[in-house]
C-alpha positions as CSV (number, residue, x, y, z in Angstrom):
1,M,99.4,-9.2,-16.8
2,L,100.6,-11.2,-19.6
3,R,103.2,-10.7,-22.4
4,W,101.7,-11.8,-25.6
5,L,103.4,-13.5,-28.6
6,R,103.4,-12.0,-32.1
7,G,104.7,-15.0,-34.0
8,W,106.4,-15.3,-37.3
9,V,103.6,-16.1,-39.8
10,L,103.0,-19.6,-41.2
11,P,104.8,-20.6,-44.4
12,A,103.0,-20.4,-47.8
13,A,105.2,-22.8,-49.7
14,A,102.6,-24.1,-52.1
15,C,103.4,-24.3,-55.8
16,Q,107.2,-23.8,-55.4
17,D,108.1,-25.4,-58.7
18,A,106.0,-23.1,-60.9
19,G,107.1,-19.6,-62.2
20,P,105.0,-16.7,-61.0
21,P,102.0,-16.7,-63.5
22,G,102.1,-20.5,-63.5
23,R,102.5,-20.4,-59.7
24,Y,99.5,-18.1,-59.3
25,E,97.3,-20.2,-61.6
26,T,98.2,-23.5,-59.9
27,L,97.5,-21.9,-56.5
28,F,94.2,-20.4,-57.7
29,Q,93.1,-23.8,-59.0
30,Q,93.9,-25.4,-55.6
31,L,91.8,-22.7,-53.8
32,D,88.9,-22.8,-56.3
33,R,87.3,-25.9,-54.7
34,N,84.1,-26.0,-56.8
35,R,85.9,-25.1,-60.1
36,D,83.6,-22.1,-60.8
37,G,86.4,-19.7,-61.7
38,V,86.1,-17.6,-58.5
39,V,87.2,-18.0,-54.9
40,D,85.0,-16.9,-52.0
41,I,86.1,-16.4,-48.4
42,G,85.0,-19.9,-47.5
43,E,87.0,-21.5,-50.3
44,L,90.0,-19.4,-49.3
45,H,89.8,-20.5,-45.7
46,E,89.3,-24.2,-46.6
47,G,91.9,-24.2,-49.3
48,L,94.6,-22.6,-47.1
49,R,93.8,-25.0,-44.3
50,N,94.2,-28.0,-46.7
51,L,97.5,-26.6,-47.9
52,G,98.7,-26.4,-44.3
53,I,98.8,-22.6,-44.1
54,P,95.7,-21.4,-42.2
55,L,96.2,-17.7,-41.7
56,G,93.1,-16.9,-39.7
57,Q,90.0,-15.0,-40.5
58,D,91.5,-11.6,-40.1
59,A,94.3,-12.2,-42.6
60,E,91.9,-13.9,-45.1
61,E,89.4,-11.0,-44.9
62,K,92.3,-8.6,-45.4
63,I,93.2,-10.4,-48.6
64,F,89.6,-10.0,-49.8
65,I,89.3,-6.4,-48.8
66,T,92.4,-5.6,-50.8
67,G,92.0,-8.0,-53.7
68,D,88.3,-7.9,-54.4
69,I,88.3,-4.9,-56.8
70,D,84.6,-5.1,-57.9
71,K,83.4,-5.8,-54.3
72,D,81.3,-8.8,-55.3
73,G,82.6,-10.9,-52.4
74,K,84.6,-13.2,-54.7
75,L,88.1,-13.2,-56.3
76,D,88.4,-14.1,-59.9
77,F,91.8,-15.1,-61.3
78,E,92.6,-11.6,-62.6
79,E,91.9,-10.1,-59.1
80,F,93.8,-12.9,-57.4
81,M,96.9,-12.4,-59.7
82,K,96.8,-8.6,-59.3
83,Y,96.7,-8.9,-55.5
84,L,99.6,-11.3,-55.4
85,K,101.7,-9.2,-57.8
86,D,101.1,-6.1,-55.7
87,H,101.8,-8.0,-52.5
88,E,105.1,-9.3,-54.0
89,K,106.2,-5.8,-54.6
90,K,105.8,-5.0,-50.9
91,M,107.5,-8.2,-49.9
92,K,110.4,-7.3,-52.3
93,L,110.9,-4.0,-50.4
94,A,110.8,-5.8,-47.1
95,F,113.3,-8.4,-48.4
96,K,115.7,-5.6,-49.6
97,S,115.5,-3.8,-46.3
98,L,116.7,-7.0,-44.5
99,D,119.3,-7.8,-47.1
100,K,121.8,-5.3,-45.8
101,N,124.7,-6.2,-48.0
102,S,122.5,-6.6,-51.1
103,D,123.8,-10.0,-52.0
104,G,120.4,-11.4,-52.6
105,K,120.3,-13.5,-49.4
106,I,119.3,-12.9,-45.8
107,E,121.7,-14.1,-43.2
108,A,121.6,-14.4,-39.4
109,S,123.7,-11.3,-38.9
110,E,121.3,-9.3,-41.0
111,I,118.3,-10.6,-39.0
112,I,120.1,-9.4,-35.8
113,Q,120.9,-6.0,-37.3
114,S,117.3,-5.4,-38.5
115,L,115.8,-6.4,-35.2
116,Q,118.2,-4.1,-33.3
117,I,116.9,-1.2,-35.4
118,L,113.5,-2.0,-34.1
119,G,114.8,-2.1,-30.5
120,I,114.8,-5.9,-30.2
121,T,118.1,-7.7,-29.2
122,I,118.5,-11.4,-30.0
123,S,121.4,-13.8,-30.1
124,E,122.8,-15.4,-33.2
125,K,121.2,-18.7,-32.2
126,Q,117.8,-17.0,-32.1
127,A,118.4,-15.4,-35.5
128,K,119.2,-18.8,-36.9
129,L,115.9,-20.2,-35.6
130,I,114.1,-17.5,-37.5
131,L,116.0,-18.3,-40.6
132,Q,115.2,-22.0,-40.2
133,S,111.5,-21.3,-40.2
134,I,111.8,-19.7,-43.7
135,D,114.8,-21.6,-45.2
136,S,113.5,-24.5,-47.4
137,D,116.8,-25.7,-48.9
138,G,118.9,-26.0,-45.7
139,T,121.5,-23.4,-46.6
140,M,120.9,-21.3,-43.5
141,T,120.3,-18.3,-45.7
142,V,117.0,-17.1,-47.3
143,D,116.9,-16.0,-50.9
144,W,114.1,-14.1,-52.6
145,D,112.2,-17.2,-53.7
146,E,112.1,-18.7,-50.2
147,W,111.1,-15.3,-48.8
148,R,108.3,-14.9,-51.4
149,D,107.0,-18.4,-50.9
150,Y,106.9,-17.9,-47.1
151,F,104.9,-14.7,-47.2
152,L,103.1,-15.2,-50.5
153,L,99.6,-15.3,-48.9
154,N,100.1,-13.5,-45.7
155,P,98.9,-9.9,-45.9
156,V,101.7,-8.3,-43.9
157,T,102.8,-5.1,-45.6
158,D,106.2,-4.0,-44.1
159,I,109.2,-5.3,-42.3
160,E,108.1,-4.0,-38.9
161,E,105.0,-6.3,-39.0
162,I,107.2,-9.2,-40.0
163,V,109.9,-8.9,-37.4
164,R,107.8,-7.9,-34.4
165,F,107.5,-11.4,-32.9
166,W,107.5,-10.7,-29.1
167,K,105.7,-7.9,-27.4
168,H,104.0,-6.9,-24.2
169,S,100.3,-7.0,-23.7
170,T,98.0,-5.6,-21.1
171,G,95.5,-8.3,-21.9
172,I,96.4,-10.3,-18.8
173,D,95.8,-8.5,-15.5
174,I,96.8,-9.6,-12.0
175,G,95.6,-6.4,-10.4
176,D,99.0,-4.6,-10.4
177,S,98.6,-2.2,-13.3
178,L,102.1,-0.6,-13.5
179,T,103.3,-2.6,-16.5
180,I,104.3,-1.4,-20.0
181,P,101.1,-0.8,-22.0
182,D,100.3,-2.8,-25.1
183,E,101.4,-1.7,-28.6
184,F,99.2,-2.0,-31.7
185,T,100.0,-1.7,-35.4
186,E,98.5,1.0,-37.5
187,D,96.3,-1.6,-39.2
188,E,95.0,-2.8,-35.8
189,K,94.2,0.8,-34.9
190,M,92.4,1.4,-38.2
191,S,90.4,-1.9,-38.0
192,G,89.3,-1.4,-34.4
193,Q,91.1,-4.5,-33.2
194,W,92.8,-2.4,-30.5
195,W,89.7,-1.4,-28.6
196,R,88.3,-5.0,-28.8
197,Q,91.6,-6.3,-27.4
198,L,91.6,-3.7,-24.6
199,L,87.9,-4.5,-23.8
200,A,88.7,-8.2,-23.7
201,G,91.6,-7.5,-21.3
202,G,89.4,-5.2,-19.2
203,I,86.7,-7.9,-18.7
204,A,89.3,-10.5,-18.0
205,G,90.9,-8.2,-15.4
206,A,87.5,-7.6,-13.8
207,V,86.8,-11.4,-13.5
208,S,90.3,-12.1,-12.3
209,R,90.4,-9.3,-9.7
210,T,87.0,-10.4,-8.4
211,S,88.1,-14.0,-8.1
212,T,91.2,-13.1,-6.2
213,A,89.8,-10.2,-4.1
214,P,89.9,-12.1,-0.8
215,L,93.7,-12.5,-1.2
216,D,94.0,-8.8,-2.2
217,R,92.1,-7.7,0.9
218,L,94.1,-10.1,3.1
219,K,97.2,-8.4,1.8
220,V,95.8,-4.9,2.7
221,M,94.7,-6.1,6.2
222,M,98.2,-7.5,6.9
223,Q,99.8,-4.3,5.7
224,M,97.7,-2.3,8.2
225,V,98.7,-4.7,11.0
226,K,95.9,-3.7,13.4
227,E,93.0,-4.5,11.2
228,G,91.9,-8.1,11.8
229,G,89.1,-10.6,11.1
230,I,88.3,-12.5,8.0
231,R,85.0,-10.9,6.8
232,S,83.7,-8.9,3.9
233,L,86.6,-10.2,1.8
234,W,85.3,-8.5,-1.3
235,R,85.0,-5.1,0.3
236,G,86.6,-2.5,-2.1
237,N,86.6,-4.8,-5.1
238,G,83.9,-2.8,-6.9
239,T,86.2,0.2,-6.9
240,N,89.1,-2.0,-8.0
241,V,87.1,-3.2,-11.0
242,L,85.6,0.2,-11.8
243,K,89.0,1.8,-12.3
244,I,90.2,-0.7,-14.9
245,A,88.5,1.0,-17.8
246,P,89.7,4.6,-17.3
247,E,93.2,3.5,-16.2
248,T,93.7,1.3,-19.3
249,A,92.3,4.0,-21.6
250,I,94.5,6.8,-20.1
251,K,97.6,4.6,-20.0
252,F,97.2,3.5,-23.7
253,S,96.5,7.0,-24.9
254,A,99.4,8.5,-22.9
255,Y,101.8,5.7,-24.0
256,E,101.1,6.5,-27.7
257,Q,101.8,10.2,-27.1
258,Y,105.0,9.6,-25.1
259,K,106.3,7.2,-27.8
260,K,105.9,10.0,-30.4
261,M,107.7,12.5,-28.2
262,L,110.7,10.2,-27.6
263,T,111.1,8.9,-31.1
264,G,111.6,10.9,-34.4
265,E,109.2,10.6,-37.3
266,G,109.6,7.2,-38.9
267,Q,111.8,5.8,-36.2
268,N,111.0,2.6,-34.3
269,I,110.8,2.6,-30.5
270,G,113.6,0.8,-28.7
271,T,113.6,-0.9,-25.3
272,F,114.7,2.1,-23.4
273,E,112.2,4.4,-25.0
274,R,109.5,1.7,-24.4
275,F,110.4,1.6,-20.7
276,V,110.4,5.4,-20.3
277,S,107.1,5.8,-22.3
278,G,105.5,3.0,-20.3
279,S,106.6,4.4,-16.9
280,M,105.4,7.9,-17.8
281,A,102.1,6.5,-19.1
282,G,101.6,4.6,-15.9
283,A,102.4,7.7,-13.9
284,T,99.9,9.7,-16.0
285,A,97.1,7.1,-15.5
286,Q,97.8,6.8,-11.8
287,T,97.5,10.6,-11.4
288,F,94.0,10.6,-12.9
289,I,92.7,7.5,-11.1
290,Y,94.6,7.8,-7.8
291,P,91.6,9.0,-5.8
292,M,89.9,5.6,-6.6
293,E,93.0,3.8,-5.2
294,V,92.5,5.7,-1.9
295,L,88.8,4.8,-1.9
296,K,89.6,1.1,-2.6
297,T,92.0,1.0,0.4
298,R,89.6,2.8,2.7
299,L,86.7,0.5,1.8
300,A,89.0,-2.6,2.2
301,V,90.2,-1.7,5.7
302,G,87.0,0.0,6.9
303,R,84.9,-1.5,9.6
304,T,81.6,-3.2,8.7
305,G,79.0,-0.4,8.4
306,Q,81.5,2.4,8.4
307,Y,80.8,3.3,4.8
308,A,77.5,2.7,2.9
309,G,79.4,2.4,-0.4
310,L,81.8,4.2,-2.7
311,F,80.1,7.5,-2.8
312,D,79.4,7.6,0.9
313,C,83.1,6.9,1.5
314,A,84.2,9.7,-0.8
315,K,81.7,12.1,0.8
316,K,83.0,11.4,4.3
317,I,86.6,11.7,3.4
318,L,86.0,15.0,1.7
319,K,84.0,16.3,4.6
320,H,86.4,15.3,7.4
321,E,89.8,15.3,5.7
322,G,89.6,17.5,2.7
323,M,90.6,17.1,-1.0
324,G,94.2,16.3,-0.1
325,A,93.2,13.0,1.5
326,F,92.4,11.6,-2.0
327,F,96.1,11.9,-2.9
328,K,97.7,10.5,0.3
329,G,100.4,8.0,-0.6
330,Y,100.7,9.4,-4.1
331,I,104.5,10.0,-4.1
332,P,105.5,6.4,-3.0
333,N,102.9,5.1,-5.5
334,L,104.5,7.1,-8.3
335,L,108.1,6.1,-7.2
336,G,107.0,2.5,-7.3
337,I,106.2,2.6,-11.0
338,I,109.9,2.9,-12.0
339,P,111.3,-0.2,-10.3
340,Y,108.2,-2.3,-11.0
341,A,108.0,-1.5,-14.7
342,G,111.8,-1.5,-15.2
343,I,112.5,-4.8,-13.5
344,D,109.3,-6.4,-14.9
345,L,110.4,-5.5,-18.5
346,A,114.0,-6.5,-18.0
347,V,113.3,-9.8,-16.3
348,Y,110.7,-10.7,-19.0
349,E,113.2,-10.0,-21.8
350,L,115.9,-12.0,-19.9
351,L,113.6,-15.0,-19.4
352,K,112.4,-14.9,-23.0
353,S,116.0,-14.8,-24.3
354,H,117.0,-17.7,-22.0
355,W,114.2,-19.8,-23.3
356,L,115.1,-19.1,-26.9
357,D,118.8,-19.8,-26.2
358,H,118.4,-23.1,-24.3
359,F,115.0,-24.7,-25.1
360,A,113.9,-23.5,-28.5
361,K,114.5,-26.2,-31.1
362,D,112.6,-25.6,-34.3
363,T,110.5,-22.7,-33.5
364,V,110.6,-19.2,-32.0
365,N,107.1,-19.6,-30.6
366,P,107.3,-20.5,-26.9
367,G,103.7,-21.3,-26.4
368,V,101.2,-20.2,-23.8
369,A,102.7,-22.0,-20.8
370,V,106.1,-20.4,-21.3
371,L,104.6,-17.0,-21.8
372,L,102.5,-17.3,-18.6
373,G,105.5,-18.4,-16.7
374,C,107.7,-15.5,-17.9
375,G,104.9,-13.1,-17.1
376,A,104.3,-14.4,-13.6
377,L,108.0,-14.5,-12.7
378,S,108.8,-11.1,-14.1
379,S,105.8,-9.6,-12.3
380,T,106.9,-11.2,-9.1
381,C,110.4,-9.7,-9.4
382,G,108.9,-6.3,-10.1
383,Q,106.7,-6.6,-7.0
384,L,109.7,-7.6,-4.8
385,A,111.4,-4.3,-5.8
386,S,108.4,-2.0,-5.4
387,Y,106.5,-3.7,-2.6
388,P,107.9,-1.5,0.3
389,L,106.7,1.6,-1.6
390,A,103.3,-0.1,-2.1
391,L,103.0,-0.9,1.6
392,V,103.9,2.7,2.6
393,R,101.4,4.0,0.1
394,T,98.6,1.8,1.6
395,R,99.4,2.9,5.2
396,M,99.4,6.6,4.1
397,Q,96.1,6.1,2.5
398,A,94.5,4.5,5.5
399,Q,96.4,5.9,8.6
400,A,93.7,8.6,9.1
401,M,91.3,5.8,10.0
402,I,93.4,4.6,12.9
403,E,92.5,6.6,16.0
404,G,95.5,8.2,17.7
405,S,97.8,7.3,14.8
406,P,100.2,10.1,13.8
407,Q,99.8,11.3,10.2
408,L,103.3,10.5,9.0
409,N,104.8,11.3,5.6
410,M,106.6,8.7,3.4
411,V,110.0,9.1,5.1
412,G,108.4,9.1,8.5
413,L,106.5,5.9,7.8
414,F,109.6,4.1,6.4
415,R,111.5,5.0,9.6
416,R,108.7,3.9,11.9
417,I,108.2,0.6,10.1
418,I,111.9,-0.2,10.2
419,S,112.3,0.8,13.8
420,K,109.3,-1.2,15.1
421,E,109.2,-4.1,12.7
422,G,112.6,-4.2,11.0
423,V,113.2,-4.7,7.3
424,P,110.7,-7.7,7.1
425,G,108.0,-5.2,8.1
426,L,108.4,-3.6,4.7
427,Y,107.2,-6.8,3.1
428,R,104.2,-7.5,5.4
429,G,101.4,-8.9,3.3
430,I,103.5,-9.9,0.4
431,T,102.7,-13.6,0.8
432,P,99.0,-13.3,-0.2
433,N,100.1,-11.0,-2.9
434,F,102.3,-13.7,-4.4
435,M,99.6,-16.3,-3.8
436,K,97.2,-14.5,-6.1
437,V,99.6,-14.3,-9.1
438,L,99.2,-17.7,-10.6
439,P,95.4,-18.0,-10.1
440,A,94.9,-14.4,-11.3
441,V,97.0,-15.0,-14.5
442,G,95.2,-18.3,-15.2
443,I,91.7,-17.0,-14.7
444,S,92.5,-13.8,-16.6
445,Y,94.0,-15.8,-19.5
446,V,91.0,-18.1,-19.9
447,V,88.5,-15.2,-19.8
448,Y,90.7,-13.1,-22.1
449,E,90.9,-15.8,-24.8
450,N,87.2,-16.4,-24.6
451,M,86.4,-12.7,-24.8
452,K,88.7,-12.2,-27.8
453,Q,86.8,-14.9,-29.6
454,T,83.4,-13.3,-28.6
455,L,84.6,-9.9,-29.7
456,G,86.2,-11.1,-32.9
457,V,89.8,-10.3,-31.9
458,T,92.0,-12.3,-34.2
459,Q,95.4,-13.7,-33.6
460,K,98.4,-12.7,-35.7
């Protein structure tokens, strides 16, 4: 699980001394490397890189898709000028929406107010960092010329795309899939970027879960107390990997629907609505894939040779215990979603704000290391809160396999664990669970980044 950064776009401060037609012409000449009167995608890429404003392939292609009117794969000066004029109109609307007092300048207080409307709370210091990244004359305000120069060649279209600079992402997976689902812009949904990013995350999760499966099984074995022996450490991992795709797809689809239900048309989702939507989406996904959770646990704690595989395990459970066995532990699992997702989200936002307040100097981009650290720590805090419920869930799923063991419900198991093992018994197996966080995040991140490149997922 990782929280991914949506950074403020890079400045496009070329040609600041020319008025708009002159500005456009000067910029066009700088991009037209071979002086043939047209700019192709290669020249645009190289020219922007030389100007110090590489936007990335996705943004450059978007400029061409919008600006190349005759679809010949090149932009002549007329097409280039029309694109920039149309884009300036959109940027003017975005500027006016931020300029709350209509004085022709954007101030820190207006940044804070606009972000609050989008459900993002930042401090005055953080708002000033954003202003500094755009402010070219050192006044700590941003006028229209500075705003236009900054966004001149970036194909963002509205204020929401501009100010969404931190967000969650399901791209990084540590095997605990209760977190807030990812969010995608309408443009990402239309372009197909969303399913490529989810696929990249799914593959990364599969590799990460497989790599840390021994620690995951050790956790389950310790939770069950009586099951011993270090063997078949990858037992149950196939089911764990198999459920990634349906769980992610259901969670993403449900999250989109719950967001629509909780927010009015045209409204932006706030932190509370995001948490509620994410929790409900997690509950919905868990409801559909929960039988696979039971199968994973049974395979993990089963004796060697007890089950021939996933289908054999399912068949034997159905024959000897009935359909209800596939939902044992469902209630504590469902209850665990709320503290996990809530604390995970709250701690992540707290850590992010702390970094911005105390360590950010000239950028609001914390970099990969900080993001990984925030994600690992927030996930760990979420696990501490929900782990007793996860332990009870596991024991309920597997207690039918222990001969002579009473089939206790959730409350009965809690009482039994506390009476026999004390409060520490509720956290049995949490050490290997913590041990897998950092390697899981690291492995998943490396695979995720490589898969995004392979699948053509571009960074914003």
